[in-house]
Backbone bond lengths (Angstrom), bond angles and torsions (degrees), N, CA, C in turn:
res aa  C-N    CA-C-N  psi(-1)  N-CA   C-N-CA  omega(-1)  CA-C   N-CA-C  phi
1 X - - - 1.491 - - 1.510 106.51 -
2 X 1.339 116.93 132.25 1.441 124.15 178.55 1.476 111.62 -81.61
3 X 1.294 116.06 136.59 1.511 119.88 176.62 1.533 109.95 -99.15
4 X 1.329 116.68 8.76 1.435 120.55 178.00 1.490 112.67 -59.63
5 X 1.316 119.09 138.64 1.425 124.14 -179.24 1.540 109.18 -83.51
6 X 1.315 117.84 110.99 1.499 118.86 -177.20 1.518 113.15 -70.53
7 X 1.339 119.27 -11.02 1.440 121.20 -175.27 1.559 111.98 -93.62
8 X 1.314 113.72 -7.47 1.494 118.97 174.26 1.527 106.15 -76.01
9 X 1.284 113.89 136.05 1.459 120.00 178.89 1.511 113.00 129.01
10 X 1.309 114.22 136.60 1.484 120.82 177.27 1.526 110.34 -77.72
11 X 1.317 114.29 167.82 1.439 120.01 179.44 1.533 111.74 -68.23
12 X 1.345 117.71 161.81 1.436 122.33 177.30 1.537 109.07 -110.95
13 X 1.354 117.07 103.03 1.471 120.10 -177.94 1.513 115.96 -61.00
14 X 1.370 114.08 -17.80 1.498 118.85 178.25 1.502 110.70 -65.13
15 X 1.295 118.06 -29.61 1.471 123.56 178.65 1.514 110.78 -110.96
16 X 1.313 117.94 52.15 1.469 121.91 -176.89 1.531 109.20 -155.48
17 X 1.301 116.94 150.89 1.479 118.53 174.53 1.511 110.41 -64.14
18 X 1.332 116.10 156.96 1.475 121.37 -176.17 1.507 112.00 -56.40
19 X 1.335 116.56 -38.61 1.491 120.42 -177.24 1.545 111.11 -62.49
20 X 1.314 118.57 -23.41 1.438 121.44 -172.39 1.530 111.35 -64.16
21 X 1.305 119.43 -30.89 1.433 121.01 -177.89 1.553 110.04 -56.69
22 X 1.262 118.79 -39.53 1.471 123.13 176.74 1.513 110.85 -56.66
23 X 1.297 117.30 -43.60 1.494 123.29 -179.24 1.525 109.34 -72.80
24 X 1.343 117.01 -41.53 1.408 119.92 178.48 1.543 109.77 -59.33
25 X 1.314 115.86 -41.56 1.486 118.56 -179.31 1.513 114.20 -65.27
26 X 1.344 118.56 -20.62 1.461 121.67 177.13 1.568 109.46 -71.28
27 X 1.322 116.37 -17.25 1.471 121.50 -173.81 1.551 112.14 -108.71
28 X 1.340 117.56 12.16 1.442 123.14 -179.92 1.555 108.50 -57.34
29 X 1.313 116.36 136.62 1.464 122.54 -177.97 1.511 112.94 97.62
30 X 1.324 113.58 -8.70 1.510 117.06 176.40 1.541 107.48 -107.80
31 X 1.310 116.35 137.00 1.484 118.71 -174.32 1.543 111.53 -120.63
32 X 1.294 120.19 -11.02 1.447 123.76 -177.17 1.524 110.85 -118.31
33 X 1.333 115.86 118.57 1.471 120.51 -173.50 1.547 111.62 -62.08
34 X 1.307 119.00 -46.15 1.471 118.69 179.88 1.518 112.59 -64.18
35 X 1.306 115.82 -41.02 1.501 118.25 175.96 1.493 111.32 -60.32
36 X 1.303 115.48 -43.41 1.481 120.56 -179.71 1.544 111.44 -63.31
37 X 1.324 116.36 -42.84 1.489 119.88 178.56 1.545 109.15 -63.26
38 X 1.323 117.37 -42.63 1.474 121.52 -177.78 1.510 110.69 -68.29
39 X 1.329 117.11 -44.42 1.485 120.38 -179.88 1.517 108.86 -60.29
40 X 1.362 115.93 -48.08 1.466 118.95 -179.01 1.515 112.19 -65.01
41 X 1.299 116.29 -34.00 1.524 119.06 175.42 1.518 108.02 -56.04
42 X 1.310 119.18 -55.14 1.448 122.51 -176.34 1.511 113.43 -61.75
43 X 1.344 115.50 -46.28 1.448 119.62 -179.17 1.497 114.13 -65.79
44 X 1.359 116.20 -40.21 1.469 121.41 179.48 1.539 112.03 -68.86
45 X 1.342 113.12 -46.22 1.495 115.74 -179.92 1.526 110.42 -60.09
46 X 1.305 117.00 -41.68 1.481 120.29 177.06 1.557 110.49 -65.97
47 X 1.271 116.94 -40.83 1.440 120.14 178.66 1.566 110.97 -60.80
48 X 1.292 117.89 -48.49 1.442 120.53 177.86 1.502 112.53 -63.17
49 X 1.324 118.06 -39.94 1.457 121.66 177.84 1.550 113.03 -58.98
50 X 1.329 116.07 -26.24 1.434 119.92 -177.24 1.490 113.01 -101.73
51 X 1.284 118.60 6.95 1.499 118.92 175.94 1.532 111.43 -74.02
52 X 1.296 115.95 140.20 1.501 118.76 -178.35 1.515 109.08 -72.61
53 X 1.306 116.87 129.17 1.499 124.18 -179.84 1.573 108.12 -58.82
54 X 1.339 116.91 -28.50 1.474 119.85 178.08 1.492 112.31 -62.86
55 X 1.284 120.76 -20.05 1.502 123.92 179.66 1.524 112.39 -98.08
56 X 1.330 117.99 -3.14 1.490 119.20 -172.40 1.503 114.14 -56.93
57 X 1.314 118.18 -35.88 1.469 119.23 179.93 1.535 112.86 -106.86
58 X 1.306 116.02 17.74 1.486 123.73 -179.44 1.546 110.43 -74.26
59 X 1.326 115.21 134.44 1.503 121.03 168.82 1.526 104.77 -120.03
60 X 1.335 115.19 135.43 1.483 116.27 179.45 1.522 112.47 -84.17
61 X 1.322 116.89 -5.82 1.486 121.58 171.80 1.527 105.24 -156.52
62 X 1.316 114.33 159.76 1.476 120.38 -172.91 1.540 110.33 -62.88
63 X 1.336 118.76 -33.60 1.446 119.00 -176.46 1.529 114.32 -94.80
64 X 1.368 115.76 14.95 1.465 120.25 -178.08 1.516 110.98 -107.34
65 X 1.297 116.50 156.71 1.473 120.95 180.00 1.556 110.73 -72.19
66 X 1.316 114.30 157.66 1.477 117.20 174.84 1.521 106.66 -73.56
67 X 1.352 114.99 169.39 1.477 121.76 174.90 1.514 109.66 -54.64
68 X 1.325 117.06 -49.82 1.473 120.07 -179.99 1.554 110.63 -63.19
69 X 1.313 119.44 -35.45 1.402 123.87 176.48 1.505 112.31 -61.34
70 X 1.357 117.32 -39.52 1.447 121.86 -179.20 1.521 108.75 -69.06
71 X 1.312 117.97 -44.11 1.455 120.35 179.43 1.488 112.28 -61.39
72 X 1.348 118.42 -47.02 1.456 121.41 179.09 1.527 110.36 -65.80
73 X 1.323 118.10 -30.86 1.447 121.24 175.75 1.532 110.38 -61.04
74 X 1.315 118.01 -47.62 1.494 116.57 -177.53 1.540 110.80 -71.63
75 X 1.314 118.68 -27.75 1.439 123.11 174.29 1.540 109.35 -64.30
76 X 1.305 118.20 -51.92 1.432 121.71 -177.99 1.518 113.21 -68.09
77 X 1.256 118.54 -34.26 1.473 122.53 176.03 1.530 108.09 -63.21
78 X 1.349 117.21 -41.91 1.456 119.26 178.07 1.465 111.01 -63.68
79 X 1.322 121.16 -39.33 1.486 123.20 175.41 1.533 111.47 -57.57
80 X 1.296 114.29 -44.89 1.490 118.64 179.18 1.527 111.59 -64.81
81 X 1.349 116.51 -40.75 1.474 118.85 178.52 1.555 111.41 -69.22
82 X 1.327 115.38 -31.87 1.477 116.96 173.39 1.546 110.98 -58.65
83 X 1.321 115.27 -47.51 1.416 119.72 -178.75 1.573 111.61 -60.98
84 X 1.315 113.35 -43.83 1.489 116.60 177.20 1.548 111.00 -62.38
85 X 1.328 116.74 -43.45 1.462 120.08 178.76 1.517 112.19 -60.24
86 X 1.332 116.83 -42.36 1.437 121.80 177.79 1.543 110.33 -60.79
87 X 1.310 116.15 -50.75 1.490 119.31 179.56 1.528 113.68 -59.35
88 X 1.364 115.32 -45.39 1.436 118.89 -178.58 1.544 111.25 -65.32
89 X 1.321 114.85 -43.23 1.503 119.52 -177.52 1.518 110.76 -61.95
90 X 1.290 117.13 -21.98 1.463 120.95 -178.84 1.564 111.89 -96.50
91 X 1.335 113.54 10.99 1.458 121.41 179.17 1.493 114.17 62.91
92 X 1.327 116.02 30.75 1.423 122.35 176.35 1.550 107.43 -77.72
93 X 1.292 117.36 117.61 1.436 121.21 -176.33 1.530 113.61 -96.10
94 X 1.326 116.67 10.91 1.458 120.52 176.14 1.495 109.80 -67.94
95 X 1.330 118.40 124.25 1.481 121.60 178.29 1.525 107.77 -67.13
96 X 1.314 116.35 129.49 1.423 123.01 -178.25 1.526 109.08 -100.20
97 X 1.329 115.29 144.86 1.452 122.09 180.00 1.509 110.55 -75.07
98 X 1.314 116.51 158.38 1.436 122.77 169.48 1.534 111.66 -78.32
99 X 1.355 115.57 -172.82 1.447 117.35 174.91 1.536 108.94 -143.72
100 X 1.257 115.79 159.41 1.510 121.72 -179.71 1.492 109.45 -100.18
101 X 1.322 115.69 101.32 1.498 120.01 -176.64 1.495 114.54 -57.15
102 X 1.373 118.31 -35.76 1.447 120.90 179.62 1.522 110.00 -67.84
103 X 1.340 117.83 -40.50 1.464 121.35 177.02 1.556 111.45 -59.45
104 X 1.338 115.18 -43.24 1.437 118.70 178.44 1.487 113.56 -62.04
105 X 1.343 116.08 -45.41 1.457 119.44 179.30 1.519 111.18 -64.87
106 X 1.283 116.32 -38.57 1.464 121.89 177.48 1.525 113.14 -59.14
107 X 1.386 116.66 -28.47 1.445 120.73 -171.01 1.548 112.20 -122.22
108 X 1.354 117.78 22.17 1.489 117.03 -173.89 1.534 113.20 -105.74
109 X 1.337 118.26 6.54 1.465 120.52 173.21 1.501 112.35 64.08
110 X 1.314 119.03 27.57 1.506 120.30 -178.65 1.498 112.60 -66.11
111 X 1.372 117.27 -23.39 1.462 117.45 -178.73 1.522 112.08 -71.25
112 X 1.322 120.20 -16.40 1.452 124.57 178.24 1.555 112.63 -94.09
113 X 1.356 116.62 6.21 1.451 122.46 -176.76 1.496 109.94 -102.00
114 X 1.334 116.69 161.84 1.453 122.78 172.15 1.487 108.14 -106.22
115 X 1.333 115.85 160.87 1.487 117.39 176.63 1.504 110.76 -66.04
116 X 1.292 118.28 -33.59 1.474 120.69 177.36 1.569 111.15 -64.74
117 X 1.315 114.78 -42.88 1.435 119.12 178.11 1.536 111.77 -61.52
118 X 1.380 115.61 -40.78 1.450 120.42 176.91 1.561 112.15 -67.97
119 X 1.337 116.19 -35.47 1.467 117.86 176.11 1.537 110.36 -62.93
120 X 1.316 115.64 -43.81 1.473 118.46 179.84 1.534 111.61 -64.90
121 X 1.333 116.60 -39.75 1.473 119.13 177.59 1.501 110.17 -65.95
122 X 1.350 119.40 -44.29 1.444 118.84 176.74 1.517 112.86 -55.90
123 X 1.345 114.65 -43.91 1.482 118.78 179.61 1.501 111.47 -60.20
124 X 1.345 116.83 -43.56 1.479 119.68 178.36 1.512 112.58 -63.39
125 X 1.318 115.48 -46.34 1.461 120.18 -177.91 1.557 110.40 -63.89
126 X 1.293 116.50 -44.03 1.459 119.62 -179.77 1.538 110.85 -65.06
127 X 1.338 117.08 -42.73 1.463 118.55 177.06 1.542 110.41 -60.84
128 X 1.337 116.70 -34.49 1.469 119.78 177.37 1.527 110.32 -66.80
129 X 1.334 115.86 -37.86 1.493 120.39 176.90 1.529 109.78 -61.68
130 X 1.327 115.67 -47.12 1.456 120.91 178.82 1.506 112.19 -58.49
131 X 1.334 116.44 -44.17 1.431 121.95 178.64 1.506 112.09 -62.70
132 X 1.328 115.90 -42.28 1.450 122.94 179.76 1.580 108.98 -60.20
133 X 1.304 115.42 -50.34 1.503 118.43 -176.73 1.530 111.67 -69.95
134 X 1.314 117.68 -34.39 1.465 121.71 178.79 1.513 110.54 -55.08
135 X 1.328 116.77 -32.71 1.477 119.79 -177.23 1.520 114.23 -85.21
136 X 1.296 116.87 5.84 1.477 119.97 -178.11 1.523 111.24 -101.76
137 X 1.305 114.35 144.99 1.440 123.07 171.12 1.511 109.00 -84.92
138 X 1.318 118.16 174.85 1.463 121.00 176.28 1.515 111.19 -63.03
139 X 1.309 117.49 -40.07 1.471 120.82 179.34 1.556 109.88 -66.52
140 X 1.286 117.97 -35.55 1.470 120.05 177.48 1.543 109.41 -68.29
141 X 1.346 117.64 -43.30 1.459 121.86 179.53 1.514 112.59 -58.68
142 X 1.306 115.76 -31.80 1.455 121.71 -175.32 1.554 113.82 -102.17
143 X 1.310 117.82 7.47 1.481 121.27 176.84 1.500 110.81 -69.37
144 X 1.341 117.53 123.69 1.436 121.14 -177.94 1.539 112.67 -84.25
145 X 1.250 115.83 143.29 1.461 124.64 173.47 1.520 107.96 -142.51
146 X 1.280 115.73 179.29 1.493 121.98 -177.67 1.517 112.02 -125.81
147 X 1.296 115.36 128.48 1.491 121.70 172.72 1.490 107.66 -138.38
148 X 1.308 115.30 139.84 1.428 120.89 -179.02 1.542 113.02 54.54
149 X 1.338 114.89 37.67 1.481 124.28 179.05 1.523 111.34 62.61
150 X 1.302 118.07 26.84 1.457 120.77 -179.51 1.506 110.56 -135.27
151 X 1.319 121.44 137.55 1.501 120.31 173.53 1.460 111.54 -68.55
152 X 1.341 114.74 151.99 1.453 120.95 176.93 1.538 106.62 -160.61
153 X 1.346 116.05 168.09 1.472 122.89 177.35 1.529 110.04 -131.93
154 X 1.327 117.49 157.46 1.479 117.45 174.59 1.521 111.79 -56.38
155 X 1.306 119.51 -41.01 1.476 120.19 177.92 1.494 112.45 -54.28
156 X 1.349 113.52 -50.69 1.480 117.05 177.77 1.488 113.42 -60.98
157 X 1.317 117.13 -40.36 1.450 120.01 179.60 1.518 111.20 -62.80
158 X 1.307 117.83 -39.04 1.480 120.70 175.06 1.502 112.74 -60.77
159 X 1.344 116.71 -43.90 1.500 119.84 178.26 1.522 108.74 -67.55
160 X 1.313 118.15 -39.19 1.502 119.51 177.44 1.541 110.33 -61.59
161 X 1.324 118.50 -39.78 1.466 121.01 178.54 1.564 108.53 -57.60
162 X 1.264 118.59 -47.09 1.431 122.50 -178.85 1.502 110.49 -61.29
163 X 1.374 115.89 -55.61 1.438 121.80 -176.32 1.529 112.19 -63.23
164 X 1.305 118.95 -33.38 1.468 124.65 -179.60 1.523 108.39 -65.17
165 X 1.279 117.58 -44.79 1.470 121.02 -179.39 1.535 111.33 -69.52
166 X 1.364 116.34 -40.95 1.486 119.98 173.99 1.533 109.40 -56.45
167 X 1.327 115.30 -47.72 1.470 120.71 -178.20 1.526 109.76 -56.17
168 X 1.324 117.56 -48.21 1.444 118.45 -174.16 1.511 111.25 -76.35
169 X 1.287 120.30 -29.09 1.478 120.86 172.18 1.513 110.32 -64.63
170 X 1.312 117.27 -39.04 1.504 121.82 177.23 1.504 109.87 -63.35
171 X 1.341 118.47 -42.97 1.485 123.57 177.43 1.537 108.88 -60.77
172 X 1.339 116.43 -44.04 1.463 118.92 178.85 1.507 111.35 -59.96
173 X 1.348 116.53 -43.91 1.500 119.21 179.94 1.509 111.17 -65.20
174 X 1.301 118.34 -39.39 1.465 123.29 -175.80 1.512 113.33 -78.47
175 X 1.308 119.29 -38.51 1.423 120.43 -170.62 1.526 116.94 -117.79
176 X 1.306 117.86 -17.33 1.492 120.81 -177.10 1.491 112.39 -104.68
177 X 1.333 117.53 -23.81 1.455 120.62 -175.80 1.519 111.87 -101.60
178 X 1.245 118.75 19.57 1.492 121.92 174.87 1.514 106.86 -64.88
179 X 1.339 113.12 145.01 1.476 119.28 179.50 1.498 116.37 63.34
180 X 1.335 114.09 32.12 1.510 116.63 175.89 1.486 107.22 -121.59
181 X 1.331 115.75 158.96 1.441 121.74 179.90 1.531 112.64 -83.84
182 X 1.347 114.15 -15.42 1.475 119.65 -174.83 1.523 109.25 -67.47
183 X 1.286 117.83 135.95 1.454 122.41 175.56 1.518 108.37 -104.62
184 X 1.320 115.55 125.81 1.470 119.51 -178.13 1.512 109.27 -120.77
């Protein structure tokens, strides 16, 4: 029996959509997928817990999502990526459709949610991601499938999850928390 850690290893851009490189780059310096998911869980849950409620419905431009809309966007995207990772890890070769993130945010009822509710949901969804990946072998993590007409793997999807959340938390810091006393 091998004691090798199947979660060690960076993503493989060859089996990922072009946009994924940007998210992979947000995770540079991290080498273990499970550790990265857990670290990001703690940092993001703490980040959301400390967001000012006064900014919850703030949009930095008319055509941009509210702060709550951004948070629910990265939660819902992670749910979709969990599903893809599950299907690919089971060697399901059915090509999966993409999704329209703007449509989802327009119809996800984020305006009726609280930041605390979203923090709890993010925590639950991320813990589910960690549980899903923990049950995978190295071969399962690297099993290729197709979504949105592009090859991908569960390992890549896990790294995209982390980088995607980091990206949106950075956007929140840079564009949504202007004129606040909170230091992030």
